[in-house]
N, C-alpha and C positions, 0 to 999 in steps of 0.2 A: 482924659480927653475921648470922646465917644467917636469911634471910625465913622465916616460917612459911607455912602452908597457904594462910591467908586472903591474906597478902600476895601469894603467888604468884597466887591467883585473880583478886586485883584487876588485878595486872599484866597477866594474859592477857586480862581484859575488856578493859582500855585499849588493848591491841594490837590486838584484834579490832575493836574500835570506829574505832581509827585506820585500818585496813585498809578497812572499810567506807566510811569518809568518802572515802578516796582514790579506792576504786572508783566511788562516785558522783560524784565530781568528773570522773574519767575518762570516765565514761557521759555526764556533763552536756558536757564538751568536745567527746566525739566526735558528740553530738547537734548541738551547735552547729556544728560544723565541716560536718557534713552538711548543715543547713539552710542554712548560708551559702554552700556551694558549689554547691547544685542551680540549674539554669538557669531556676527558675520561682519566682514569687513565693509565700511562705508568712506566714500571718499567724495570730496566736492572738487571739480575741477574747472578752470576758467575757461574763457572763450579759445585761448591758446593752448589748451589741454595741460595746464601746469596745476599741480595739486595744491589747492588752498587750505583743504582740511582731510585730515585722516584720522580715523578712530585707532584704538589700540589693536582691535582685531584685524584690521586690515595690516597694520604694521607687522603683526606676528606673522601673518599669510605671508607677507614679502621677506620675512626673516626665514620662513621654513622653506621657500622655495619659488622659483618664477621672478627671483629680484634681479635687478640690473645694477649697475655701479653705484647709481644713487639711492638705493634703498634704505641705507642707514639712517638718511635724513631725508625723506621723500617731500617734506612740505616745500612748495616753491620750485620745484623740479617738475620737467616735463614727463609726460608719462613714459616715454622711450628710454628715459634715463632712469627710471625707477624699476621697471620691468625688463625681462629679459627679452630678447629680440622677438621669440615666436609669440610669447603672451600680448606683446605689444601690437604685432602685426595683425591679430585678430580683434583687439580692443580699440584701437585708434579709429579705423574705418566706421566701426559701429558709433562711437561718440561723435565722430565729426559728422555722420548723418543725422544724430539727434540735434546737434548744435546747428545744422543747417533747416531745422524745420520738419525733419522726418519724424516719424513715428516712435515712440519707446521702445526698445529693445530688452526683451525678457527671455530667459531659458538660453542665453548664449552659452555654449560649452566649450571650454577652452581646456585642452590636453597638454601635459608637460611631461619631462622626464621621473621616473620613479624616485619616492621619496628615500632618503638614506635609511638603513636599518635603524629600528627604535625611533624614528623621527615623528613627532607629532604631525598629523595631516589636518588639523582642524584648528581654528583658532578658539574654538569651545573649551572650557576647562574638562580635564578628565581624559584618560586613554580611551582610543578607539581601535577595538579589535578588528583584524582583517584588514588594515589598511595596506600592510606590505604585501598582501596578494593581490592587489590591483594590477601590479606591474607598470601603473604610470599613475601620475597624478591629474586630478579631474577637479577643475572649478567650474561653478554654473554662476553667470553674471548677468547683471541688469543695467542697462543703461538708460537713465531717465533725464527729461529736461527740467531745469531749474528756471523758474520765470518770476520776475518782480512784479511791481505794481505797474498795471497797465500791460501786462504780457511780455515785457522786454526780456529778452534771453539774457539771463546771467551766466549761465554755464550748465554743467551737467553732472549729475549725481552717477556715481559708481557703485555699484552692490556687488560683492563677490563672497560666495559660499563654497568652501573646500568641501566637495562630493567625494572626496578621493576613498575614504572608509566605507561610504553607503555603496559605492560601485565594488569595492573589495569583498564586502559580505554578499552582495548579489552574485558576484561571480563564483563564491565559494559555495553557495546554495545552488547555483546552476550545475557546478561540478558535482556535488554530492547527488544531486538528482539523477544526472548522467550515469554515475557510478551505480546507483540503486536500480537503475532501469536496465542497464547492461547486465546486473547480477541477476536480476529476475528472468531476463530473456535467456541466460546461460544456464538456469536451475534445471536440473533433471526432473522429469515428472514422477510423480508418486507411484511407486510400482508394487503390486501384489498378486498373488496367485490364488485360484478357487480350484475346487475338484471338477470334475466333468459335469456335475449336474449343478454347479454354481455353488456350493455350500463352501464353508470357510474350511479348508483342509489344513491350513497351517495360519499362524497368527500374521498379523500385517502391520507391525509397529509403525511404519511411516503413515500409512493411511489413518491410524488411530490417532496419530499426533496431529492430524489435520481436524478429525471428526470428534476427538474427545471421547471415543467409546472405549469402554474397559474390555479386556481380552474376552470375558464373558459373554458382554454385549455384541462383540463383533462374531464371536463363535456361534452365536445363536442367529443373529440376523444377517450376518455378513455385511458386504459393503453398502448394499441397497437400503441397508436400515438407516443410513445417513443421508439419504436423499431427501429434499424437502418434500413435505406431505403433498403440496400441489403438482409436484413432478412425479411423485413415486409411482402411480399407476401406471403413466406411459413409460417410465424407464424399466419397471419389472416386466410389462407386456412386451416391451422391445427385447430385453434380456432373455425372457423365455423363448421367444421365435428363434433368435439366434443360437440358443443351446439347442433347440429342436432341430433346427437346420444345419447347424455345426459351422456357421458363417460368422465373420467378422461382425463385432459390434462395434459401433459409433454413434454416441448419444450424448446430448449437451443436457446438463441439468444443473439445478442448485443443490448445493450440499451444505447441510448445517454442521457449524464448526464447533470447535472446543470452548471458544469464547462466547458462544451464544448468537454468533451473527452467522451469514451465509455468505458463500462462496459460488463463482459461476466455474463448473469444471466440465472438460472435454474427457470422456472416459471412452478408451478402447480396450476391448477384450479380443485377444487374438487366441484361435484353438491350436491346442499343440495335440498332434495325432500320432499314434503308433499302431502301425497295420491297419490304417485307415481309420481308426476309431479315436475320437476325443477323449484324451485322459486327464487334461486340465487346460485351465485358461489362465494367460498372462495378461493381467489388466494393468493400463497406465493410464492416470488421471493427471492431466494438466490443468492448471489453476488459470483460466482466461478471465477471471474478473476484471483485470484492468482493462483488458481490451474490449470486453462486453460493455464496461462503464463508458468507456472511450466511445464506442459504436452508438451507444444510447445517447450519450452526451451531443455526439455529434449529429444525431438524428433530430435531438430536441433543438440544437442551434440551427440546424438547416430548416427545420421547421419555422422556428422563430424568425430566421432571416426572411424565410420565404414569406411568411405573414407580414413581416415589415416591409418587404418590397412590393408586396401585393397592396398594403395600406398605402404605401408611398405613390405608387403607380393611380390608386383610385383617389388620392388627394390631389395628384395633379390632374387627372381626369376631371374630378370635381371642379378644381379651380378654372379650367377650361369650360365645362359645362356651365358653371355660374356666372362667368363672364358673358356668355350670350342669354342667359334669363333675364328676361325685361321685367316680369312681373313678379309678385310675391308668391304667387301661386306656383309659378315655374322655380322659383328657389326651393319652395318646399319639395316640388316633386324630386329635385336633384338630390337634395339631402336625405330623402327618404331612400332613394335608390343607392346612394353611397353608403348609407349607415347599414342597410341590409346586406350588402355585399362584402364591405370591408370587415365589419365587426359582429355580423349576424344578429343585428338589431331585430327584436320582432315587431315594434311599434315605434313610430318616430312622430313627434309633434313640434311644430313650430308655432309659438304665441307670441303675440305682439301686444306692447303696453299701449294703454290708449293715451291720449294726450296730457290727461292729468296724472298719469303713471299709477294709477289705483286699481285697474283690471288688466287681466291677461286674456287676450281673445284667442284661440287655435285657428290657424290658417289651412284651408283645405289646398291640396296640391293640385295644380293645374291638369287638366285632362290633356295628354298630348294630341288626342283627335280633335280637340275644340281650337279651330283655327283662330278665335281671338284671343288666346292665351290668357283668357282671365281665371281660368280654374272652375271646376267643378263644383256643385254644392255638395255633394256627399263624398266621403272617402272610403277606401277599403279597410280591411282591418288593420293592414300596415301602418294606416296612418291615422287609426282612430285614437282619441285623445279625450281628456277631460272639456266639458264645456267651459265657458268663459268663469275665471277665478278671480277673486279678490287679491291683491298682493298681500294683503294682511291676514288670509286665511292660511292655516297649516297645511300646505301641499307641497308636492316636489315641485311644481312650476313656480309657485309664489317664493318658496325658500331660496331658490336660486337667482330671482330677480330682488328679493329683498336685501341679500346679503352680498349680492355681485359675486359670488364665487361660485364652483362647482358643488353640486350636491350629489352624492353618490351612497346609494343603499344596495348592497351586494345581496341582501335577502330580506325576507319579511321582518325578521327580528331586528335587523340594522333600522329598517323603515320605521318600526314602532319605537325604537330607542329615540330616533331624531324627530319624530313628527309626534309620539304619544299614540295609545292605543287607539282612540276614537278616531283620530285624523288618518292613521295609518289604514284603518279598516274601511273609511271612506274611500281614501286613494285607492285601494284594491277593488272595492265595488265600481268606481268609475273606470278601471281598467283590468276586466275579469281575466285571471289566469297570470298575472303579471307577478314576477319573483324577483327583478333586480330593476333598478332605477337609476339613471344618470340624467341630470339637468345640468346644462350649462347656460350662463347668461350671455346674451348677444349685447356686446359692448361697442357703441359708436361714440367716439371721441370720449371714451372712458365712462360714459352713462349707459345705463341699460336701455335697450329699445325692445327687448323681448327675450324669449328662452327658447333653447333648444332642448327637448325633452325625448330621450331614448329610455325603450322599457324593454325588458326580456322576459319570456315566460318560463325561465328556470333561473335558480340562483347562478349569479354570474361573477367571477372573480376578475377584476379588469386589471391587467398588468401594466406597468408603467409606461410602456411604449403605447398601449392600447389608449389610455387616458391623454398622452400627449397627442395622439392623432386626433381623438375626439375633441380635445381643445382646439387644434388646429382647425378643424373642420368647423367648429364654432365661429372662430374667427372669421374663417372666408365666409360663412354664411351670414355673420353680421354685416360685412362688407356688402355681400350681394342684396341683403334684405333693403339695407340704407339705400343703396343705387336703386332697387327696384320701388321702393316707396316713393323716391324723387321722380322717376320716370312716370308713375302712375299719376301723381300729383301733375306733373308738366304735361302728361298726355291728356288729362281730364281738362286741364285750362286751354290747352291747344283746341281741343275737340269742341269746347264751348265758345271758343272765339270763332271758329269756323263756322259753327252752327249759328251763331250770332248774326253772321253776314247773310244767312240765308233766309227766305220768307218763313215766318212762323206757320201760317195756314195758308193753304191754296185759296183763291176765290171760289166760292160755290155758284153753280149754274146748273138748273134743271136740264138743259141741252147737252151738258158736257161733263163726264167724268173724268176726274184727273187724280193721279197719284203720283208721288216723288220719293225717291231714296237716294240717300248719301251716306256712303260707306267709307270714311276715312282709313288709310294705311294704319292697321295697328301696332306696327312696330316702329313706328317714327313719332315724334312727338311735335313736329313741326306742322304749323297749318299748311294746307295745301291752295291749290288755285283752283279748284273745281267750284262751280256755283250754277245755280239756276233761278228763275225769276219768272213768276207769273203775276199781271197786274191788269187792271181794268183800263180801256181807252175810251175816248168818247163815242158814242154811238153804240154802246153796249158790247164792241169788239174786246178781245183779250189780246195782250201781247205775251208770247210765250218765248223765253230765252234760255238756253243752256250753253256755257261756257266753260273754258280750259286755259287757265294762265300756266304757262311752263314754269316749273321749279316748285320749291317749298319756302316756308318760312314767311317772315314779315314782309319781305318785297313781294313776294306773290299774292300775299292777302292785299296789301296796299294797293297793287294794280287792280286786282279782282274788283275791289271796293270802289276804285275811280272808274272802273268800266261799266260797273254795274249802275253807279248813280248817273254817269253821263249818258248811259242808254236809256235810262228812264227819262231824263230832261229832254232828249232829241226825240224819244218816242212821243211823248205828250206835245211836242210841237208838230212833227211831222211823222206819223208812226208807220209809212212807208217802210218796208226793209231795207231797200237799196239806200232811201236817204239816210236811215238810221246808222247803217254801217257805214256809209261814206262819212258822215259825221263823226263816227268812232275813229276812221282811218286818220283824219284830221288831228283828232285829239291825241291820237296813239303817237304820230309823227312828233308831234310838238311836246310830248310830254315823256315819251318812254325811250329806252334806248333801242338802237336799231336790232341789237340782238335777241331782243324780247319776242318771245312767240307765243302768242295768245288766239284762239281761236273762238268762235260763236257761231251758233245756230239759232236763228231768229225767224219767227214767223207770227203772223196777225191772223186771227180767225174769229168769226162770227158765229157764236155758239148758236144762233138760231138756224141759219142756213148750212152751215158746215165749210162755207166758201172762205178761202184765206189766201195769203201770200206768204212766199217762203225765201230766205236767202242764206248763205254760209259761207263764212270766212274761215275756210280751212277746216271746217268741223266734220267729224264722220258723217255718212249720209243716215237720214232718219230709217227707222226700221218700220215699215208698212205692215199692216195685217188686215186686208180688206175683207169685208164679211163675203164668206162663200167662196174664197179664192186662197191660193197659197201665200204665205207671207214672203216679202222681198224688201229689198232696199231701194229708197228713192234715186232716181237717175239724174236729180238736179245737179249741177255742176258745184264742186265744194268750194271753188273761189280760192283765193289765198287769206293767209293769217292777216290780222289786224296790222295797218301800218305800212304794208307792201303795196307798191303802186299797182293799183286794180281798177277797172271800171265795173263797179258792183251791179250785179243783174239781180232780179228777182224773178220768181216763178209762181204761177196761180197753180191752187191745188185745191181738192175738194174732198170733204170726208163725210160719205154717205153714213146713214144709219147703220150701225153695227161694224163700223170700220174703226181702227185703233191705229195711233202713230206713237212711236217711241223716240224719243231723244234721250242720247247717252254720251258719256265722255269716253275717250278712248283707253282709258283704265279697265273697261270692261272687256274690250276685245283685244288688247295687247299686253304682253309681259315678257319677261326675260327668256321664255322659252316657246313664246307664240308670237309670230309676226300677225301684223294687222290684216293681211288678206285672209289667213287661215282663220284669224278670230271674226271676221266678218261673215264667213261661212258657216262658223259654229253658231253665230247668232242666229242667222236665217233658220240652221237646222233646229236650235233651240226653241223658236219659236213655231216653228212648225208641229214640235212634240208637246207644246202646251197643254195641259188639262182641259178637258171640255169645258167651256164657259170662262177660261181665264181671261180671254180678250175682252169679254165683257166686264171684268173686275180689273181695273189697272194696277192696284195693290197686288192682286195675287199673281199678275202678269210681271211685275217688275222683280217679286220675289224668286219666281220660277227663274226668268233670265239671269239673275245673280247667283242662283244655287248651280244651275248648269254652267255658265261660263266660268265661274271660279273653281269648280270640282278639280281637284287635282293639280291645281296651280297655286302658288305663292302670290298672295296679291302685293303687287310691287307698286302700285299707283291708287289715288284715290279713284272710288267708282261712284258715278253719279247718274240717274237715270230720271225720266220725266215721261210719263205716260198720259195720253188724252184718247178718249174712247166716246164715241157718238152713240148713245144708247138706240138700239133698234124698238120699233114697236113692240110692247109688251115685256121688256126689260125691266 
């Protein structure tokens, strides 16, 4: 009978279940064999600290020592019944902490009574020398959680390693080292004598035992013949001076030894006198090699620790400085400074990948004197680097970007080995004088966004600590670059949005010259509330507006847009300034919060006659530059901000040929370090010091005012200016 499809499916399922069962049995057998074979104790305990499994190694440890009354048959017993009291008192709290969800415990050391003479101290096969010398039994334990499917806590695993033998060996080595040190310190210096003129009057077997000189060599050259050649001239000169003056000789030198090595000795030669004359010298040489080596090692370690401390401090400083760097140029400047001061880097380059990740373009460091923070176009030699390169090219930069790991070449030969002769030659032409190179990928979310390249003008072996420092610096640099790129994108978007709300071009008029300038705060990405507008009214007149909405961001921009559009609509209906501001007051009260603060300066002017009307809603007074007279501020009452109860007034004004008026926002005259009254005085002074002819060119005038008023101050608010000039005859 042919089986149908259901029979075939059941048969396949049965076979799959049999295979899984066999696999599970094999896995269990393999795990059991591994646990049985390991040379340390392994046990599984349930939630009540009862032993459910224990391998033979653990049973052997319990038999050897640390066992309680239930050690003979530990399975099924509580931990306190299997181990002695001291052992259990240490392990039980650790295991309970693991069962309660705490972290695994490793390296837990437990000490107990010393093993009996001849007793094995490890479950591992074979004798262990030195165990009895330990004076106590030492175990190192680990307590690990055991979880089932879904993370349910099943119990805890206990791993025990008998470390008694190792501790015994370490103690024995320590004692032998201390004995040897005491013996060396108690050893009598090597002593010999010479004649009054320093020649070898008699043999010096103890000295020759150190130096390996033959009796003939010693008789001919004396003790100085064994002095290291690099110290010989100095030692002989001092020895001769002491013999001439009859004074004590104390000299440090290196001595060639019988084994072909060299040792540091302190040599003292004391003159022996008879009837006032030196008849011989008694010399003593003390081997101070150990002390000198220790001093040199201490010096090296001190230097290394000092360098490591400096690098750590510089990395912390770099982290702080990078946190304040808003542009990529500022990030590059920080990295250049840190690399030069911490590791002695001669050249540093930060190159960024393009959107297609095919080319790397070096970024110039920002100029600290550049208030915009956008960086200079050119760099000094310290930041010089290759031009943009393809990731596929064989260069230092592209190798790090392509492979996603550090590239290190400590000398030109290593560079040629890694890049090839032609590529290495091209790399050295791009960086004249460079002899060592390090390039580290800048990774963001695991993907490269650029490369940090360091170059040295000498061959440079980087220690492990230095490499770790540079990799940490690259990590900080990557985070800062990623943040700076995001800032620059948001800043450009914010500025474009802000400028889109301002008029593109000012209306042209032969009777009136106009210029406007808007400088957003460069260290913030939010749009601001400054705005200006100039538009034509019926009858050939012009409406001129400059306003300031308190705050930043989308809310300020939205209010600015509503006020600007409403003002245009009101002005086209009734252009009188008082009527326009009264209408804005009603709109403002109906649509905006009472806490919102908005100021507006609004004037209507006839370009042909220069006559007009002006009103202000709490805005700073206009700057007036009348022809032939000193500049000053308008005395028209400022009024209250929009939406505040007020009866709006308007004032007449007249611009004669040669006169200029400037409207501006408070960001020009007020900041964190300068009050508005002082700023207004500085504004009038700056106008009085304007270059000849500046008043006739509104563009030159507003640039001069901004440069003078912001010099020495950090810009903390948007700055907006709008200047109008009535040309005089012949201008």
